[in-house]
Structure formats: structure tokens, C-alpha cells
N, C-alpha and C positions, 0 to 999 in steps of 0.2 A: 628245573627240567633242559635239558639240553635239544638246541635247535638241531634237526636233522640235515643234513647236507646230501645233495645227489650228487652222483657221478655222472657226468656226462660222458656219452658215447656217439660218435659220429656214427651217421647214417650215410653209407657210402652205395646208395643208388646210383647216383649219377654224378658221381664225384669228377670234376674237370682236371684232367690231368694234361700235365704240361711235356713237352717233347723236348729233351737234352741231347746234343749233337759233342761228343767228345771226340777230341783226336788224340791219340793215343800214340802220336809218333816219338819214338825213343823212351818211351815211359815204362817202368817196371812192372812186370804182372799182377804182384800180389797188391801193389799200392793202388794201382786204379784198379784193381778188381772190388778192393774194399768200399773206394768210394762209389762204386757203380753200384754195387750190393745194397748200399744203403740209400740210392735213390730208387733203386727198384721196389726196395721195404717201405720208402715213405718217410724214412726216420727225419729228414729235412721239412716235415710237414708239420705244423702247430697242433693238428689234428691227429697225430698218428694215433693207431690202436695199433695193437701184435696181432688180434684176431682180423684184422680187417686189411684188403689189399687196397691201401692208400697212396700206392709207387706212382711213380712218373713212368713216363717211356724214355728209354735212353737207346740212341742210337751212337755208335761205336764205328769210327772208320779207321783206315791205316792200321788193321790189326796185324800186317807182317812186318811191322817195325816194332813190335813190342819186344823188351829185352829180358832178358834173365840176369841175375848176379852170379857173380862165382863160377862156378862149374855145373850148373844145373843145366845147361844145353846138353853135356853130356851124360851126366849122374840121375838126373831127374826122370824118373820113368811111369807112361802111362800104362795103366792096364786095360784092356777088356776083355770080355768070354766070348766065345760064337755060339753057345749052348751047347755044343756037342762034348762029348768025354775027350779030356785034355786039350780042349779048345784056348787055352788062355794065351792071349796076344799081348805083347810088348813093343811098345813106341818111344824113342829119348824122345827129349822135348824138343830138341834139335831137328828132329826128321818130323815131328809133330808140327812144328812152326815153318816150316818148309812146304809141309802138303797139306796142313789143315788150319793156318793160322787162326781162323774162328774160332776153331774149337778146344783152342789152346786157354782163350779170356772166358770161353763160354763154360768149361769146366771149372775156373778158378772162381769165378762168379757164384755158378749152381752150387759151388760147396760152402758160399757162406751163407745161402737160403734157407731157409725152414725146409724140412724133409716131409711137406705133406702135400696135401691138395692146393694149399695156398701159396706153397713156396714155388709147384708149377706153375700156377696160376701167373704168379710175380714174374718166373722167367721168360713167360711167352712175351712182355715186354720188352725183353732184351733184343735191339738188331745188331749186327755185326758183320762189318765188312772188311774185306782185306786190303782192299785200294781206297783211294780219297772219296769216290763216286758212289752216293747211296740214293734211291729212290724215294725217301721220304720230305721234297722240298716243299711240298704241299702241306705240312704241319708244320712249317716252320720253326724247326728245334733251335732253342736257345745253345748258344757255343756254351762251351764248359771248359774252363780250365782246369785238369788235374795235374797240379803241381807235385814236385816231389817233397 
């Protein structure tokens, strides 16, 4: 007679979430985005469950100093649509980094999260700021280094 084992699942009712502060000054977009996406999903927690939102909050500063490798500033194109016929709009990565540096990183991170309601809920815990100032000092975020 075999002994039955139970699979334990985390109850995510009131999980204590940590706050992380990531300075992305001079970092590459993709390498930073993968680390941030893992924190938002909670892959670093020992009680990780893929069907629960057990990730942490992430505050990103200095998004204006992000960098791309190669010729991506000129060749990478971001698309959006106005929902009107013929309303496709294109923007290069260089233009986007100049006008909306927060959106460059947000698009990269959200592309690495699940495309479900759970993924959208995880994305709300990402706070991105172009400069070095952020309004989350009261949460006492832990400084996190994202090395190359």
C-alpha cells in the first residue's frame, strides 16, 4: 500500500509583498526586463505558484538612461493602432525612448508576463519613473542591482 502525498498550494489571501528598487542607469532593456518580470511573477519566492499572484512590487528609476544594443534605436519599431481604418502608427525605439522612456520598459516587461487577467494584475505592481525621483519612499523599497 502506497502512502499518498499531498501537494501543498499557497493561499494568497494576504501575502506579504516586498518592494524592490531597481536603478536601470546604463542597463540593457531586455536583460533588465527579464529580471523585473521574474520578480513580478514571484519566481524568486520559495512558495511560487504559477496560478497565483505571489510576486513583489518593483519600482524602477532612471528609465531615461536605458540602452539598446546594436542598431535597435533606429531599426526596432513599436506599433500601435488607433482603432480607425488605416490607423496603424509606428514609432522607432529611439523616438520612444526620447518621448516615453517608461513605456519602452513597460512594453518589454508586459511581453514577458502571462497574457491573462493574472498577468494584467501582476503588471499593476510595476512602477516606472524616467528620473531618479519616486514617490514610494514610505514603502522602504530594497535596492536591487541588476547586473549585466
